[in-house]
TIGU-365746 format. One line per 2 residues: number of its first residue (from 1); their letters; for each residue z, y, x of C-alpha. Coordinates in Angstrom, 2 decimals, decimal comma. Example, Ala and Ser with C-alpha at 12.3 -4.5 7.8 and 13.67 -1.06 7.14 Angstrom:
TIGU-365746
1) as) 7,80/-4,50/12,30; 7,14/-1,06/13,67
END
This chain:
TIGU-365746
1) ma) -2,55/-42,83/14,99; -1,20/-43,45/18,47
3) as) -1,74/-40,87/21,19; -1,34/-41,00/24,94
5) aa) -2,38/-39,04/28,03; -6,00/-38,79/29,06
7) ll) -6,75/-40,43/32,39; -7,25/-37,47/34,70
9) ss) -5,69/-36,80/38,09; -2,78/-34,35/38,14
11) ei) -4,85/-32,00/40,34; -7,66/-31,86/37,75
13) qs) -5,12/-31,51/34,93; -3,48/-28,54/36,69
15) el) -6,82/-26,83/37,33; -8,02/-27,30/33,75
17) aa) -4,68/-26,22/32,29; -4,81/-23,03/34,36
19) ts) -8,35/-22,14/33,30; -8,66/-23,31/29,70
21) nl) -6,83/-24,22/26,57; -7,65/-27,93/26,76
23) vl) -5,28/-30,68/25,64; -4,77/-33,12/28,50
25) dp) -1,38/-34,53/27,60; -1,58/-35,60/23,97
27) vr) 1,59/-37,68/24,30; 3,02/-34,63/22,57
29) pa) 0,57/-34,24/19,65; 2,04/-30,82/18,91
31) gl) -0,07/-29,60/21,84; -3,18/-30,16/19,74
33) aa) -2,21/-27,30/17,44; -2,99/-24,76/20,18
35) ad) -5,95/-26,63/21,69; -9,53/-25,41/21,75
37) aa) -10,80/-28,82/22,91; -9,50/-32,35/23,42
39) ia) -10,47/-35,29/25,57; -10,14/-38,52/23,60
41) sw) -10,11/-42,08/24,91; -8,89/-45,44/23,72
43) rl) -5,44/-44,07/24,58; -5,86/-40,93/22,46
45) ql) -6,93/-41,65/18,91; -7,35/-38,73/16,56
47) gp) -7,01/-39,31/12,83; -7,15/-36,87/9,91
49) ae) -3,51/-35,80/10,32; -3,95/-34,89/14,00
51) le) -7,23/-33,06/13,35; -5,88/-31,11/10,38
53) aa) -2,86/-30,04/12,48; -5,21/-28,54/15,09
55) pr) -6,82/-25,48/13,46; -8,17/-24,08/16,77
57) lr) -9,87/-27,33/17,80; -13,58/-26,65/18,37
59) ai) -14,74/-29,76/20,23; -13,69/-33,29/21,11
61) th) -15,22/-35,39/23,83; -14,61/-39,07/24,33
63) lg) -14,34/-40,56/27,81; -16,26/-43,68/26,88
65) tg) -19,09/-45,11/24,90; -17,25/-45,47/21,59
67) vh) -15,31/-42,87/19,65; -11,65/-43,08/18,63
69) vd) -11,82/-40,08/16,34; -11,98/-40,06/12,56
71) la) -15,57/-38,83/12,31; -15,39/-38,10/8,59
73) aa) -12,39/-35,82/9,13; -13,99/-34,17/12,18
75) tr) -17,21/-33,55/10,23; -15,27/-32,13/7,27
77) ln) -13,46/-29,76/9,66; -16,69/-28,83/11,52
79) ip) -15,44/-30,22/14,84; -18,24/-31,70/16,96
81) vf) -17,42/-35,00/18,65; -19,20/-36,07/21,83
83) nn) -19,21/-39,35/23,74; -20,68/-40,65/27,00
85) pg) -22,80/-43,72/26,27; -23,25/-45,98/29,24
87) yn) -21,00/-44,01/31,59; -19,10/-47,13/32,62
89) ap) -21,97/-49,65/32,41; -21,98/-50,35/36,18
91) av) -18,24/-51,08/36,17; -18,59/-53,38/33,17
93) ae) -21,43/-55,27/34,87; -19,45/-55,58/38,12
95) ht) -16,38/-56,90/36,32; -18,50/-59,37/34,36
97) ia) -19,94/-60,80/37,57; -16,48/-60,88/39,18
99) lm) -15,03/-62,79/36,22; -17,95/-65,23/36,22
101) la) -17,40/-65,95/39,92; -13,64/-66,26/39,42
103) av) -14,22/-68,78/36,62; -16,72/-70,88/38,58
105) kr) -14,59/-70,81/41,74; -11,40/-71,53/39,74
107) va) -9,56/-68,62/41,37; -6,68/-68,41/38,87
109) hs) -6,07/-72,18/38,93; -6,11/-72,30/42,74
111) dr) -3,82/-69,26/42,92; -1,24/-70,98/40,66
113) lv) -1,36/-74,12/42,81; -0,87/-72,20/46,04
115) rt) 1,97/-70,06/44,63; 3,87/-73,09/43,32
117) ga) 3,41/-75,02/46,54; 1,62/-77,81/44,72
119) hw) -0,85/-80,00/46,56; -4,29/-78,63/46,12
121) ev) -7,73/-79,18/47,43; -10,94/-77,29/47,12
123) la) -11,97/-77,90/43,54; -14,53/-75,15/43,21
125) pe) -18,20/-76,05/43,51; -20,32/-74,43/46,18
127) lh) -22,68/-71,88/44,75; -25,23/-72,58/47,45
129) ts) -25,82/-75,69/49,52; -28,03/-76,03/52,57
131) e) -29,57/-79,41/51,82
END
């Protein structure tokens, strides 16, 4: 399975690396072999091969709601897997509203017209009128 770096600032990565044996840069999956814990995300997916190659691994946490870890393999190897349901719900709601407004106001279409120098006029409906 593909693996990539967890999304943590370099300052946090340095602090954690200095105080624990936590895999933060799984671009090099060999680092999992010496890890006590791993942070998984959609960028870091752990399958049976990665888990079996990590004999010291004692816990995996996922940065999101879902889990990109082979749960059957983790269970077989007695590695608990944790996730964070709802941690990004506000961001998802905000982006949903932003996309709805962008669609109604035809933001992408108007942007293309302006960038190409084409004649354009306000095509987006008003969301509120004062009639």
